[in-house]
N, C-alpha and C positions, 0 to 999 in steps of 0.2 A: 266356722270356718269350715268352707269344700273341702275334700281330699283329694288328693291328688289323682288325676285322669286313669291310672293302672289300678286303683284302689278296688274294693271289694264292691259289687251292683250297689248295696244296702248302704253305702257309703258314699257312692256317686251321685250327687244331688240332679244333673244333668238328664240323667239317665231316668232316675225314678217320676221328677218333674213331666218328663216328656211322655212318658206313660199316663201319668197322670190326666193331661191332657188329654192322651187319645181314650180315655176308657168314658171323661166327664163327655166327648163329643160324641161317641155312644150312646151316654144320657141322654143328652139332648133326642137326635136319630130314636130312642128308646119311647122317650117321654112323647115325640110328636106320633109313633105309632098307637100308644096306649091310647091319647086322646078321646079313640071311640070306643076303648076295648077297658079302660079301669079307669075308675073315679079320680082325680087328683087326691084327693085326702086318702083316700082308699089304700092307692100305690102305695104311700107314702109311709102310710101305718104299715102296710102288710110286710113294708121292702125291709124297713127296722126289726121288725116281731124274727124275721126271716135271718138277719144278719146278726140281731142278737143273740139265736139259738146256736149259730155259730157261735161266736164271739165267747158266748160263755164256757164252749169245750175247749176252744183254748186258751181263755182265763185262768180257767181254774187251777191249774197249781202253782199259782201266783196270785190268787183272787182272795185267800186269808190275810196274807202278808200287807196287803196294799189296803184292806180294810177301813184303817185310822187315816190314811191320807186321805180314798175317798169321803167320809165323816166330813175331815175338817175341810176340803174342799168343795164339798156337795153342789152347793147355791152356782158356784163357778162352773162345775159342770154342767149342770144342770142349764142353764144358761147357755153354755157353750152348744148343748146339744141340740140347743132349741134353734139357736142361731145358724148353726151353723150345717146340721144334719136335717132338722124338719124341715125350719122357717125356708132354707134355701130351696128346697123341693118342692116343697106348696106352690112357692112362686115359680121356679120353671114349670112346670106341669101343670099349673093353673093357668099359666100365660097360656102354653103349648093350643090354650083350647080358645082363645079369644087371641090371638096376634099369628104371626107370621114367624115364621123361622129365620129369615133376615133379621125381623127387626129384635130376637130374641140373641141372634148370635151379634149383634151393633151393640146391646145396650149391657153385655158380658162385657164386652171387651173395655169398658169403665172399670173394671175392677180395678187393675192395678192403680190407677189412677187413685181411685178411692183409697186402692191399701193405705201410699204412700201418704196423701193427706192426713187420714187418720192415722201413722204412724208417726208426720209431724206435731200433729194434733196433743197424741194421749206421750209420746214418748221423745218428741222433740228432735228427730231424725233427721240430721241435714237431707237434704236433695243436693244431690249433683247436678250441673250442668247436664253433663252429659247423660246421667238418667233420666232427666226430663227429656233431652231429645230422643234417646233410646225409645222410651213411652208414645210418644209423637210418631216415630218412624212404624214402631209394632201397631198403630191404633189407625195407624193409615192403611198399614196392609190390611187390615181387618177389615176396614172400610172397602177398599177397593174388593177384597174378595166378596164381601156381605152384598153390594151392590152391582156386583157383577161388571168392573170395574167403570159403571157409571156414578159417579161423586155428586151428579148434580139428583139424584136417588133420593138423596140424604133429605131435601126439601120439598120433597113430596110425601114422602112417609105418613099415613092417618096415625094418630097420638088416638089412644082405646085404655081401657081398663089394662088388657093386657101386657101394655105396655106399660102402667105406672104398678101394678105387680112385679114385673121381672127387674125393675128399677130399686123397687124394694127389694127382692132380694139379692140380690148386687151388693145395697147397703149390708145387707144381713150376713153376707158372707165376707165381706171385706175387714167387716167387724171379728166376726170369726176368726181369719185369719191372722189378723195383726192380735188379738186378742192370744193368740197360741204361744205367743213369746213368755204369756206370766203360766205356761203349762204345769200342772204340778209333777212331782218326781213319781211318775207312775211308770208300771212297764205298759209298751205301745198296746197291747194286749186290753187290760184293763182300762186303761184311758180310752180305747175303741167303744170298749163294753159300757162304760159310762154312761158315755155321750148318745149311742145304743139307743140304751134303756130311755134317756132323758127323752130324746126323740122319739121312740113306741110310744112313753107314756105321754106324751105332750098331742100326739097326734090322734088317740083311740078317741076321744071325742067328736073328733072331725070325722073321723072313719063312722060311728055310729051314726052325724047328721047324713051321712051321705047313704045309709041303707034306709035312714026313716026317711028319707026323699025320696027314696024309689031309683036312686042312682047305683045298681050292684056292676059288678064285672061283666063282660060277655061271656058265654059258657064256650068256649075255644081253645084249641092249641097255643092262640097268641097271645092270652096271657101270660100263663104259667112261662111260656116262653121268655116274654118281656122281665118277669120277673128274675128269671131264672139269670140273667145277663147282667140286670141292676143289682142285685145283690152280691155277687161274686167279684164285677169289674169296680162300678162304680163305687158301692157301697163300701166295700172291704178293702180291696185292693188300691185303688185311687184314694181313698181316706188315709189309708198308714202309709202311702209311696211321699203324701203332698206334706203331712206332718214330719215327716225323718226331713223332707226335702227343704221348709221351713225349717228346722231343727239347723242344717247344714248351712245353708245359706241366707238365713234371714228373709220376713215376709217381702220385704222391697223387692229382692230379688228374684223368690219365687215367685210372687206375684206378676210378673214380666210375662212369663209361661202360658202364662191364663190367655192370653193372648193367641195362641196354639189352637186353640178349640176350635173357633171357627175353620181354620184351615184343614184341620182335621175331620171336622163336621163337614164338609164341601168334598175332600176323597173321601171318605164315608159314604157320602148321596151318589158319588159317583159308582163303589164297588156293589151297592146294596141296591141303590134305586135305577143306575144304568145310565146317571147321567153324564155326559160328554163333558174333558177333561179342556177349560178351554184357556187362551193366555192372563185372564186377567186372575185365574188362582196361582200362577207359577208370578205371577206383578207381587199378589198379594204375598203370597209364602216369602219371597227374595226379599220382601220390607219389614215384616214380620221376625225372619231369621236378623236382619241387619238391625232391627231394635235392641234384641236381645244379647246379639254379638255387642253393641255398642255402648250398653250398660253395664253389661257384664266386664269388659274392656275398662270404663271407668272406673268399677270398683276394685278391681285385681290393682290396677295403676295406683289406688289409692293407699291400698293394704303393704305395698312395696316400701 
């Protein structure tokens, strides 16, 4: 159940999930900047090695007492780490080497629909009519933003390997989001550490492949700067906030906030790359917020 608006920030799902999507939007921009700087497999591996180093220090006080739960759920935790932490980022960073940002943001907007569908298939969770309308409105806002107000651009998109990779990533992260419902009773620091270790272990052979193929990071300030952002915000803070958000309001409702990613992505592009704010940005944001509001209203009304 969601907490009242005046509750502590870590108990406010809307605050946490909004920050989560802001950091994820920054991750997409960082991934785009890294396309010619750090190979995607290497970027994912180094990202999680550095993140795990921080998480180990944070989780150390409660690690020993959590070990029995980790052992009992080790396979489940490993699969979660592969799908949500390693697999999705392989897909995101890899796709940005082959396809455009507009394609990636459109494909990411499919996550709420996939989450709702998987929740129905796995847990038989009912889909309210207003939720469906809210998802449709939010996706419409995403498409307006991603196509710069020209929805006919969807018909002109080229399908390539990058788009296929990204859709695989969408499926992986949607499955991860739904599976969080079965999260074992672990302190968030230990849970994140277990998933981060899984992602790092899974990524290692692929990073070695990058090195053997001669794909090495560029020796410049860009690589450490990109890694610093990715480790602190998308790797640590956004994952913690998303896990807590799902815990507070459920995967279906939390998934709707993913539609804010391309909106924030456009804003960050304006601030970082100097692009102009256009009318279609305002229209897209209005539809996304209206969709989230409609879905939330439907759930709150049902809970009364």
